[in-house]
MDAnalysis code that builds the backbone (N, CA, C; Angstrom):
import MDAnalysis as mda
import numpy as np

u = mda.Universe.empty(606, n_residues=202, atom_resindex=np.repeat(np.arange(202), 3), trajectory=True)
u.add_TopologyAttr("name", ["N", "CA", "C"] * 202)
u.add_TopologyAttr("resid", np.arange(1, 203))
u.add_TopologyAttr("resname", ["MET", "ARG", "TYR", "PRO", "VAL", "LEU", "ILE", "ALA", "ALA", "MET", "THR", "THR", "MET", "ALA", "PHE", "SER", "LEU", "CYS", "ALA", "GLN", "ALA", "ALA", "PRO", "PRO", "ALA", "SER", "SER", "GLY", "ARG", "ARG", "THR", "PRO", "ASP", "GLN", "ILE", "LYS", "ALA", "THR", "TYR", "ALA", "ALA", "HIS", "GLN", "GLY", "ASP", "PHE", "ASP", "TYR", "LEU", "LEU", "GLY", "ASP", "TRP", "GLU", "PHE", "THR", "ALA", "VAL", "SER", "ARG", "GLU", "TYR", "GLY", "PRO", "GLY", "ARG", "GLY", "TYR", "TRP", "SER", "ALA", "VAL", "ARG", "LEU", "PRO", "GLU", "GLY", "GLY", "LEU", "ILE", "LEU", "ASP", "GLU", "TYR", "ARG", "ILE", "VAL", "GLY", "ASP", "SER", "GLY", "GLN", "THR", "TYR", "TYR", "VAL", "THR", "ASN", "THR", "LEU", "ARG", "ALA", "TYR", "ASN", "ALA", "VAL", "LEU", "ASP", "GLN", "TRP", "GLU", "LEU", "VAL", "SER", "THR", "GLU", "GLN", "GLY", "THR", "GLY", "LEU", "GLN", "ASN", "LEU", "GLY", "THR", "ALA", "ARG", "ARG", "VAL", "GLY", "ALA", "GLU", "MET", "HIS", "ILE", "GLU", "GLN", "LYS", "PHE", "GLY", "VAL", "MET", "SER", "ASP", "SER", "PRO", "SER", "LEU", "TRP", "ARG", "ILE", "ARG", "TYR", "TYR", "GLY", "ILE", "GLY", "PRO", "ASP", "ARG", "PHE", "SER", "TRP", "ALA", "GLY", "ASP", "ARG", "SER", "THR", "ASP", "GLY", "GLY", "ARG", "THR", "TRP", "VAL", "THR", "ASP", "PHE", "LEU", "ARG", "ILE", "GLU", "ALA", "ARG", "ARG", "VAL", "GLY", "PRO", "ALA", "HIS", "THR", "LEU", "GLY", "PRO", "MET", "THR", "PRO", "PRO", "LYS", "ARG"])
u.atoms.positions = np.array([
    [55.987, 83.761, 117.752],
    [56.511, 82.288, 118.054],
    [55.498, 81.785, 118.824],
    [55.012, 80.771, 118.597],
    [54.269, 79.758, 119.257],
    [54.625, 78.423, 119.466],
    [54.818, 78.158, 120.732],
    [55.243, 76.817, 121.155],
    [54.399, 76.199, 122.137],
    [53.103, 76.112, 122.220],
    [52.293, 75.736, 123.356],
    [52.830, 74.487, 123.924],
    [52.760, 73.242, 123.136],
    [53.009, 71.881, 123.769],
    [54.255, 71.762, 124.312],
    [55.448, 72.359, 123.487],
    [56.647, 72.205, 123.766],
    [56.902, 73.258, 125.127],
    [56.450, 74.417, 125.113],
    [56.521, 75.084, 126.518],
    [55.853, 74.328, 127.857],
    [54.796, 73.674, 127.516],
    [54.218, 73.019, 128.604],
    [55.089, 71.854, 129.152],
    [55.558, 71.051, 128.167],
    [56.237, 69.787, 128.515],
    [57.750, 70.145, 129.075],
    [58.349, 71.285, 128.535],
    [59.736, 71.564, 129.031],
    [59.587, 72.414, 130.350],
    [58.606, 73.162, 130.453],
    [58.557, 73.914, 131.796],
    [58.335, 72.881, 132.823],
    [57.230, 71.821, 132.692],
    [57.101, 70.788, 133.678],
    [58.318, 70.038, 134.058],
    [59.268, 69.777, 132.900],
    [60.526, 69.265, 133.202],
    [61.526, 70.000, 133.955],
    [61.368, 71.146, 133.717],
    [62.435, 72.078, 134.404],
    [62.176, 72.248, 135.913],
    [60.817, 72.272, 136.271],
    [60.365, 72.689, 137.730],
    [60.754, 71.188, 138.201],
    [60.355, 70.101, 137.751],
    [60.558, 68.900, 138.209],
    [62.136, 68.548, 138.610],
    [62.956, 68.932, 137.841],
    [64.514, 68.755, 137.905],
    [64.900, 69.749, 139.261],
    [64.233, 70.980, 139.067],
    [64.708, 71.826, 140.236],
    [64.239, 71.154, 141.716],
    [63.043, 70.532, 141.583],
    [62.540, 69.875, 142.703],
    [63.506, 68.801, 143.252],
    [63.867, 67.899, 142.264],
    [64.698, 66.997, 142.419],
    [65.830, 67.170, 143.116],
    [66.490, 68.163, 142.538],
    [67.996, 68.758, 142.896],
    [68.030, 69.668, 144.153],
    [66.896, 69.913, 144.710],
    [66.900, 70.715, 146.022],
    [67.631, 70.171, 147.252],
    [68.637, 70.823, 147.832],
    [69.122, 70.088, 149.102],
    [68.314, 69.985, 150.134],
    [68.401, 68.939, 150.984],
    [67.407, 68.628, 152.154],
    [67.714, 69.991, 153.201],
    [66.726, 69.982, 153.895],
    [66.753, 71.057, 154.747],
    [67.989, 70.996, 155.908],
    [68.408, 69.898, 156.212],
    [69.477, 69.989, 157.029],
    [71.030, 70.321, 156.434],
    [70.942, 70.553, 155.102],
    [72.102, 70.648, 154.436],
    [72.764, 72.200, 154.531],
    [71.976, 73.141, 155.325],
    [72.386, 74.340, 155.290],
    [71.920, 75.462, 154.150],
    [70.598, 74.852, 153.649],
    [70.168, 75.778, 152.560],
    [69.975, 77.346, 152.968],
    [70.097, 77.947, 152.074],
    [70.025, 79.426, 152.042],
    [68.533, 79.923, 152.543],
    [68.705, 81.106, 152.969],
    [67.458, 81.712, 153.666],
    [66.524, 82.178, 152.365],
    [65.332, 82.395, 152.710],
    [64.594, 83.004, 151.492],
    [65.103, 84.263, 151.019],
    [65.689, 84.999, 151.867],
    [66.223, 86.488, 151.374],
    [67.371, 86.285, 150.519],
    [68.239, 85.228, 151.002],
    [69.387, 84.987, 150.178],
    [69.029, 84.381, 148.882],
    [68.061, 83.458, 148.755],
    [67.513, 83.088, 147.617],
    [67.012, 84.092, 146.557],
    [66.354, 84.949, 147.198],
    [65.716, 86.057, 146.363],
    [66.828, 87.032, 145.870],
    [67.840, 87.123, 146.671],
    [68.944, 88.070, 146.276],
    [69.806, 87.516, 145.227],
    [70.001, 86.053, 145.358],
    [70.710, 85.343, 144.116],
    [69.905, 85.325, 142.942],
    [68.646, 85.322, 143.142],
    [67.677, 85.362, 141.836],
    [67.825, 86.645, 141.034],
    [67.755, 87.677, 142.069],
    [67.818, 89.144, 141.309],
    [69.183, 89.358, 140.469],
    [70.183, 88.619, 141.156],
    [71.344, 88.921, 140.654],
    [71.688, 88.268, 139.347],
    [71.032, 87.124, 139.140],
    [71.357, 86.315, 138.083],
    [70.232, 86.047, 136.985],
    [68.987, 86.578, 137.417],
    [67.940, 86.234, 136.349],
    [68.094, 86.851, 134.875],
    [69.039, 87.701, 134.895],
    [69.239, 88.311, 133.570],
    [70.729, 87.782, 132.955],
    [71.225, 86.808, 133.376],
    [72.464, 86.321, 132.747],
    [72.410, 85.974, 131.388],
    [71.106, 85.560, 130.906],
    [71.077, 85.003, 129.431],
    [70.363, 86.252, 128.734],
    [70.062, 87.252, 129.115],
    [69.394, 88.228, 128.386],
    [69.901, 88.573, 127.107],
    [71.326, 88.662, 127.068],
    [71.997, 88.939, 125.731],
    [71.666, 88.111, 124.621],
    [70.865, 86.929, 124.998],
    [70.634, 86.065, 123.919],
    [69.159, 86.413, 123.234],
    [68.561, 87.143, 123.979],
    [67.035, 87.486, 123.632],
    [67.075, 88.054, 122.280],
    [66.147, 87.691, 121.335],
    [65.961, 88.192, 120.039],
    [66.333, 87.263, 118.780],
    [66.748, 87.938, 117.593],
    [67.007, 87.085, 116.699],
    [68.356, 87.222, 116.216],
    [68.992, 86.037, 115.858],
    [70.284, 86.122, 115.314],
    [70.767, 85.326, 114.154],
    [71.830, 85.749, 113.314],
    [72.199, 84.849, 112.241],
    [73.538, 84.527, 112.577],
    [73.891, 83.390, 112.443],
    [75.370, 82.832, 112.701],
    [75.894, 82.070, 111.513],
    [77.350, 82.077, 111.786],
    [78.082, 81.130, 110.814],
    [78.830, 80.196, 111.835],
    [79.116, 79.012, 111.403],
    [79.756, 78.039, 112.297],
    [80.845, 77.172, 111.661],
    [81.668, 76.648, 112.419],
    [82.738, 75.796, 111.908],
    [82.847, 74.719, 112.790],
    [82.661, 73.425, 112.232],
    [82.479, 72.223, 112.976],
    [83.664, 71.291, 112.578],
    [84.261, 70.678, 113.296],
    [85.227, 69.740, 112.903],
    [84.786, 68.442, 112.420],
    [83.469, 68.184, 112.642],
    [82.770, 67.189, 111.785],
    [82.235, 67.499, 110.433],
    [81.495, 68.690, 110.445],
    [80.815, 68.964, 109.245],
    [81.476, 70.175, 108.416],
    [82.472, 70.920, 108.974],
    [82.866, 71.875, 108.334],
    [82.106, 73.286, 108.552],
    [82.241, 74.146, 107.546],
    [81.624, 75.268, 107.779],
    [80.127, 75.162, 107.646],
    [79.265, 76.133, 108.316],
    [77.796, 76.136, 108.107],
    [77.111, 77.327, 108.608],
    [75.945, 77.485, 108.510],
    [75.172, 78.746, 108.866],
    [73.879, 78.426, 109.608],
    [73.165, 79.505, 110.180],
    [72.026, 79.059, 110.724],
    [71.403, 80.274, 111.339],
    [70.323, 80.177, 111.923],
    [69.420, 81.332, 112.844],
    [69.372, 80.756, 114.128],
    [69.227, 81.822, 115.132],
    [69.072, 81.461, 116.531],
    [67.961, 82.407, 117.046],
    [66.822, 82.100, 117.422],
    [66.060, 82.951, 118.222],
    [65.695, 82.658, 119.681],
    [65.634, 83.682, 120.518],
    [65.516, 83.434, 121.865],
    [64.231, 84.462, 122.512],
    [63.440, 83.900, 123.317],
    [62.291, 84.601, 123.695],
    [62.202, 84.347, 125.216],
    [61.744, 85.387, 126.055],
    [61.512, 85.182, 127.421],
    [59.851, 84.887, 127.597],
    [59.723, 83.742, 128.478],
    [58.320, 83.344, 128.627],
    [57.708, 84.253, 129.657],
    [56.423, 84.620, 129.640],
    [55.922, 85.696, 130.387],
    [55.797, 85.427, 131.946],
    [56.197, 84.213, 132.426],
    [56.259, 84.018, 133.914],
    [57.487, 83.279, 134.259],
    [58.094, 83.635, 135.409],
    [58.989, 82.832, 135.901],
    [60.483, 83.174, 135.392],
    [60.613, 84.071, 134.384],
    [62.094, 84.308, 133.910],
    [62.453, 83.293, 133.232],
    [61.734, 82.437, 132.560],
    [62.331, 81.392, 131.645],
    [62.582, 81.862, 130.230],
    [63.683, 81.370, 129.684],
    [64.033, 81.555, 128.346],
    [63.859, 80.484, 127.456],
    [63.186, 80.548, 126.387],
    [63.055, 79.600, 125.426],
    [63.766, 79.792, 123.974],
    [64.590, 79.039, 123.458],
    [65.309, 79.379, 122.278],
    [65.123, 78.246, 121.217],
    [65.367, 78.709, 119.857],
    [65.335, 77.754, 118.693],
    [66.756, 77.965, 118.069],
    [67.373, 76.933, 117.918],
    [68.651, 77.009, 117.056],
    [68.467, 76.135, 115.970],
    [68.719, 76.625, 114.671],
    [68.432, 76.131, 113.537],
    [69.629, 76.103, 112.527],
    [70.285, 75.161, 112.079],
    [71.035, 74.990, 111.115],
    [70.595, 74.922, 109.701],
    [70.912, 75.814, 108.672],
    [70.162, 75.542, 107.336],
    [71.173, 75.628, 106.261],
    [70.778, 75.099, 104.966],
    [71.527, 74.900, 103.964],
    [71.671, 76.138, 103.152],
    [72.265, 76.114, 102.105],
    [72.301, 77.101, 101.054],
    [70.884, 77.603, 100.352],
    [70.038, 76.548, 100.627],
    [68.730, 77.231, 99.990],
    [67.807, 77.390, 101.077],
    [68.194, 77.367, 102.407],
    [67.436, 77.734, 103.533],
    [66.786, 76.547, 104.161],
    [66.846, 75.401, 103.785],
    [66.492, 74.050, 104.068],
    [67.053, 73.937, 105.397],
    [66.250, 73.132, 106.311],
    [66.820, 72.887, 107.640],
    [67.498, 71.629, 107.848],
    [68.865, 71.674, 108.162],
    [69.375, 70.500, 108.350],
    [69.488, 69.939, 109.851],
    [69.208, 70.878, 110.801],
    [69.124, 70.376, 112.343],
    [68.385, 71.400, 113.053],
    [67.606, 71.120, 113.913],
    [66.935, 72.218, 114.906],
    [66.658, 71.667, 116.276],
    [66.987, 72.314, 117.336],
    [66.702, 72.059, 118.561],
    [66.334, 73.264, 119.367],
    [65.276, 73.007, 120.284],
    [64.733, 74.055, 121.315],
    [65.407, 73.818, 122.697],
    [65.892, 74.866, 123.378],
    [66.213, 74.918, 124.571],
    [65.468, 75.497, 125.633],
    [65.210, 75.127, 126.891],
    [64.486, 75.817, 127.874],
    [65.625, 76.164, 128.904],
    [65.762, 77.378, 129.412],
    [66.701, 77.861, 130.289],
    [66.037, 78.393, 131.473],
    [66.241, 77.852, 132.717],
    [65.596, 78.093, 133.832],
    [66.653, 78.416, 135.017],
    [66.668, 79.511, 135.845],
    [67.572, 79.865, 136.974],
    [67.153, 79.197, 138.221],
    [68.010, 78.302, 138.722],
    [67.614, 77.629, 140.029],
    [68.352, 78.529, 141.165],
    [67.724, 79.443, 141.854],
    [68.390, 80.277, 142.863],
    [68.778, 79.527, 144.156],
    [68.040, 78.193, 144.304],
    [68.479, 77.384, 145.434],
    [69.840, 76.890, 145.127],
    [70.137, 76.456, 144.155],
    [71.518, 75.865, 143.769],
    [72.401, 76.838, 143.088],
    [71.950, 78.015, 142.904],
    [72.783, 79.094, 142.138],
    [73.455, 78.536, 140.847],
    [72.572, 78.186, 140.080],
    [73.101, 77.726, 138.750],
    [71.596, 77.895, 137.910],
    [72.081, 78.099, 136.588],
    [71.169, 77.738, 135.260],
    [70.935, 76.281, 135.114],
    [69.718, 75.852, 134.797],
    [69.370, 74.503, 134.443],
    [68.865, 74.428, 132.907],
    [69.227, 73.618, 132.162],
    [68.851, 73.724, 130.772],
    [68.245, 72.292, 130.385],
    [67.402, 72.258, 129.369],
    [67.015, 70.936, 128.741],
    [66.622, 71.331, 127.419],
    [67.370, 70.584, 126.501],
    [67.281, 70.627, 125.029],
    [66.378, 69.547, 124.476],
    [65.817, 69.798, 123.294],
    [64.976, 68.608, 122.704],
    [65.560, 68.325, 121.213],
    [65.456, 67.174, 120.974],
    [65.779, 66.499, 119.668],
    [64.551, 65.783, 119.142],
    [64.140, 65.751, 118.117],
    [62.744, 65.071, 117.709],
    [62.987, 63.710, 118.097],
    [61.884, 63.074, 118.823],
    [61.663, 61.934, 119.073],
    [62.442, 61.320, 120.295],
    [63.328, 62.008, 120.895],
    [64.253, 61.731, 122.049],
    [63.957, 62.085, 123.369],
    [62.591, 62.770, 123.501],
    [62.187, 63.159, 124.742],
    [63.042, 64.225, 125.280],
    [63.326, 64.493, 126.822],
    [63.847, 65.535, 127.441],
    [65.057, 65.041, 128.128],
    [65.980, 64.487, 127.480],
    [67.096, 63.910, 128.270],
    [68.539, 64.734, 128.101],
    [68.382, 65.794, 127.023],
    [69.763, 66.450, 127.051],
    [69.732, 67.593, 127.972],
    [70.104, 67.207, 129.221],
    [70.250, 68.158, 130.322],
    [71.639, 68.829, 130.550],
    [71.500, 70.100, 131.264],
    [72.857, 70.889, 131.317],
    [72.659, 71.692, 132.561],
    [73.703, 72.286, 132.837],
    [73.934, 73.382, 133.867],
    [74.807, 74.526, 133.392],
    [74.382, 75.911, 133.878],
    [75.162, 76.975, 133.269],
    [75.591, 77.762, 134.547],
    [76.605, 78.579, 134.430],
    [76.882, 79.656, 135.260],
    [77.708, 80.895, 134.577],
    [77.280, 82.074, 134.996],
    [78.213, 83.100, 134.634],
    [79.591, 83.103, 135.316],
    [80.612, 83.383, 134.655],
    [81.874, 83.458, 134.912],
    [82.490, 84.879, 134.291],
    [82.693, 85.681, 135.153],
    [83.022, 86.975, 134.670],
    [82.068, 87.641, 133.665],
    [82.516, 87.872, 132.398],
    [81.748, 88.419, 131.512],
    [81.323, 87.261, 130.508],
    [81.563, 86.026, 130.959],
    [81.238, 84.949, 129.906],
    [80.177, 84.162, 130.647],
    [79.539, 83.212, 129.636],
    [78.535, 82.191, 130.245],
    [79.108, 80.768, 129.948],
    [79.150, 80.040, 130.929],
    [79.864, 78.419, 130.691],
    [78.587, 77.581, 131.025],
    [78.584, 76.460, 129.983],
    [77.589, 75.508, 130.146],
    [78.325, 74.283, 129.904],
    [77.820, 73.186, 130.843],
    [78.006, 71.747, 130.633],
    [76.869, 71.014, 130.409],
    [76.720, 70.466, 129.065],
    [75.448, 69.646, 128.885],
    [75.603, 68.469, 128.035],
    [74.815, 67.689, 128.237],
    [74.820, 66.197, 127.451],
    [73.955, 66.391, 126.186],
    [74.368, 65.955, 125.141],
    [73.513, 65.889, 123.789],
    [73.664, 64.452, 123.299],
    [72.479, 64.109, 122.489],
    [72.386, 62.846, 122.154],
    [72.253, 61.671, 123.040],
    [71.737, 62.088, 124.326],
    [71.633, 61.000, 125.318],
    [71.090, 59.682, 124.859],
    [69.967, 59.848, 123.940],
    [69.182, 58.579, 123.575],
    [69.684, 57.965, 122.335],
    [70.798, 58.449, 121.800],
    [71.481, 58.001, 120.532],
    [72.586, 56.909, 120.889],
    [73.005, 56.402, 119.687],
    [74.237, 55.372, 119.796],
    [75.569, 56.311, 120.193],
    [75.418, 57.569, 120.014],
    [76.760, 58.205, 120.313],
    [76.498, 59.506, 121.179],
    [76.189, 59.379, 122.447],
    [76.006, 60.378, 123.208],
    [77.310, 61.253, 123.570],
    [77.163, 62.581, 123.950],
    [78.489, 63.352, 123.974],
    [78.206, 64.341, 125.179],
    [79.296, 64.727, 125.702],
    [79.271, 65.793, 126.741],
    [79.909, 67.008, 126.349],
    [79.391, 68.263, 126.497],
    [79.924, 69.490, 125.969],
    [80.302, 70.383, 126.972],
    [81.321, 71.102, 126.950],
    [81.598, 72.304, 127.492],
    [81.620, 73.490, 126.791],
    [80.571, 74.472, 127.090],
    [80.309, 75.378, 126.018],
    [80.663, 76.612, 126.564],
    [81.208, 77.637, 125.891],
    [81.464, 79.040, 126.457],
    [80.965, 80.157, 125.507],
    [80.102, 81.016, 125.901],
    [79.753, 82.242, 125.418],
    [80.616, 83.229, 125.628],
    [81.256, 83.810, 124.743],
    [82.236, 84.959, 125.055],
    [82.133, 86.115, 123.954],
    [82.871, 87.213, 124.394],
    [82.767, 88.389, 123.339],
    [81.305, 88.907, 123.210],
    [80.739, 88.788, 124.306],
    [79.302, 89.238, 124.161],
    [79.059, 90.771, 124.202],
    [78.336, 91.099, 123.099],
    [77.830, 92.489, 122.972],
    [76.548, 92.589, 122.556],
    [76.073, 93.838, 122.349],
    [74.527, 94.179, 122.076],
    [74.355, 93.393, 120.941],
    [75.240, 93.357, 119.776],
    [74.690, 92.907, 118.584],
    [75.641, 91.765, 118.060],
    [76.304, 91.065, 119.039],
    [77.267, 89.825, 118.537],
    [77.609, 89.105, 119.809],
    [77.949, 87.930, 119.511],
    [78.608, 87.097, 120.593],
    [79.307, 85.852, 119.931],
    [80.248, 85.388, 120.491],
    [81.088, 84.107, 120.073],
    [80.633, 83.120, 120.881],
    [80.797, 81.549, 120.449],
    [80.352, 80.599, 121.199],
    [81.574, 79.433, 120.725],
    [81.964, 78.741, 121.761],
    [83.011, 77.519, 121.517],
    [82.517, 76.399, 122.399],
    [82.619, 75.319, 121.605],
    [82.135, 74.056, 122.320],
    [83.330, 72.939, 122.255],
    [83.698, 72.580, 123.461],
    [84.653, 71.368, 123.429],
    [83.568, 70.117, 123.556],
    [84.058, 69.013, 122.898],
    [83.208, 67.828, 123.026],
    [83.894, 66.522, 123.556],
    [83.267, 65.649, 124.289],
    [83.827, 64.532, 124.879],
    [82.923, 63.300, 124.734],
    [83.250, 62.302, 124.080],
    [82.445, 61.176, 123.752],
    [82.927, 59.999, 124.687],
    [83.547, 60.180, 125.783],
    [83.756, 59.199, 126.728],
    [83.689, 59.587, 128.148],
    [82.548, 60.391, 128.387],
    [82.250, 60.755, 129.610],
    [83.064, 61.698, 130.328],
    [83.899, 62.488, 129.483],
    [84.749, 63.471, 130.171],
    [86.133, 63.237, 130.303],
    [86.613, 62.067, 130.029],
    [88.024, 61.684, 130.074],
    [88.881, 62.306, 129.214],
    [88.320, 62.564, 127.816],
    [89.166, 63.151, 126.901],
    [88.208, 64.139, 126.158],
    [88.854, 65.223, 125.631],
    [87.979, 66.270, 125.019],
    [88.573, 66.600, 123.704],
    [87.776, 67.074, 122.715],
    [88.191, 67.599, 121.501],
    [87.847, 69.121, 121.660],
    [88.930, 70.083, 121.795],
    [88.743, 71.401, 122.012],
    [88.075, 72.009, 120.743],
    [87.312, 73.100, 120.820],
    [86.728, 73.790, 119.832],
    [86.263, 72.876, 118.752],
    [85.463, 71.866, 119.060],
    [84.700, 71.009, 118.077],
    [83.881, 71.608, 117.160],
    [83.116, 72.756, 117.838],
    [82.311, 73.642, 117.098],
    [82.446, 75.221, 117.510],
    [82.510, 76.035, 116.615],
    [82.579, 77.512, 117.048],
    [81.579, 78.103, 116.125],
    [81.095, 79.279, 116.772],
    [79.931, 79.971, 116.263],
    [80.320, 81.412, 116.410],
    [79.916, 82.069, 115.491],
    [79.826, 83.587, 115.468],
    [78.465, 84.239, 115.062],
    [77.908, 84.798, 115.871],
    [76.402, 85.210, 115.759],
    [76.507, 86.786, 115.744],
    [75.396, 87.136, 114.784],
    [75.176, 88.730, 114.801],
    [73.758, 88.790, 114.847],
    [73.218, 89.945, 115.690],
    [71.915, 90.318, 115.810],
    [71.160, 90.628, 114.477],
    [69.929, 90.112, 114.315],
    [69.182, 90.512, 113.139],
    [67.822, 90.834, 113.660],
    [67.322, 90.871, 114.788],
    [66.227, 91.208, 115.320],
    [66.300, 91.434, 116.646],
    [65.348, 92.478, 117.301],
    [65.455, 92.876, 118.739],
    [64.883, 91.566, 119.652],
    [65.279, 92.152, 120.952],
    [64.615, 90.996, 121.919],
    [63.167, 91.248, 122.103],
    [62.452, 90.133, 122.479],
    [61.099, 90.262, 122.580],
    [60.530, 89.138, 123.564],
    [59.362, 89.147, 123.924],
    [58.724, 88.433, 125.009],
    [57.445, 87.725, 124.564],
    [57.310, 86.494, 124.805],
    [56.239, 85.732, 124.406],
    [55.094, 86.173, 125.358],
    [53.883, 86.617, 124.836],
    [52.811, 86.830, 125.745],
    [52.269, 85.755, 126.228],
    [51.210, 85.685, 127.242],
    [50.673, 84.784, 127.885],
    [49.742, 83.664, 126.874],
    [49.901, 82.442, 127.108],
    [49.316, 81.458, 126.133],
    [47.612, 81.630, 126.365],
    [47.506, 81.978, 127.858],
    [46.073, 82.025, 128.276],
    [45.854, 83.260, 129.211],
    [45.835, 84.534, 128.363],
    [45.675, 85.570, 129.021],
    [44.469, 85.731, 129.888],
    [44.454, 86.401, 131.019],
    [43.344, 86.608, 132.129],
    [42.324, 87.303, 131.398],
    [41.228, 86.971, 131.771],
    [39.793, 87.661, 131.278],
    [39.327, 88.602, 132.076],
    [38.854, 89.740, 131.594],
    [38.338, 90.649, 132.489],
    [36.999, 90.232, 132.978],
])
């Protein structure tokens, strides 16, 4: 997997967001040891997603569908980059998006940014582990005429499968359509890590 330009742009955006969101020193921020402990406890929250997956989906808008999902850990900083692709019966791509996931130990939350072609880096979200599940709140289509807010839940997580359910709001969270999209994923490839783009020279 090779994403040199995307990785550079999304990583810059992720660290910029972390810096903007950091609380002021007077707000009782945690000590370095507390931040380190929080990072150690949560850096692996999304490890279940690493690897290659095939999924089936049911959308309230588009009906049944299928696709592929691959996630890789970047070599530094614990960042996870994934590609989500919906395909047709002949394997043609209907939709694809990439997401960069970074854990912010200062705020004790995961931060996400997803891409859609030609719309920059505006689809931002946050995530937290809740028991055995991962919960996400994220905006999609921010630069379109019909932006939406999603509440996403990963559940039934196992070594070779997971389930995904997303509720969607098009009015800023005042009303929701539950289970607007449901996904069942099964593993088709092992976890892997992307090597350094510029490996050190001896």
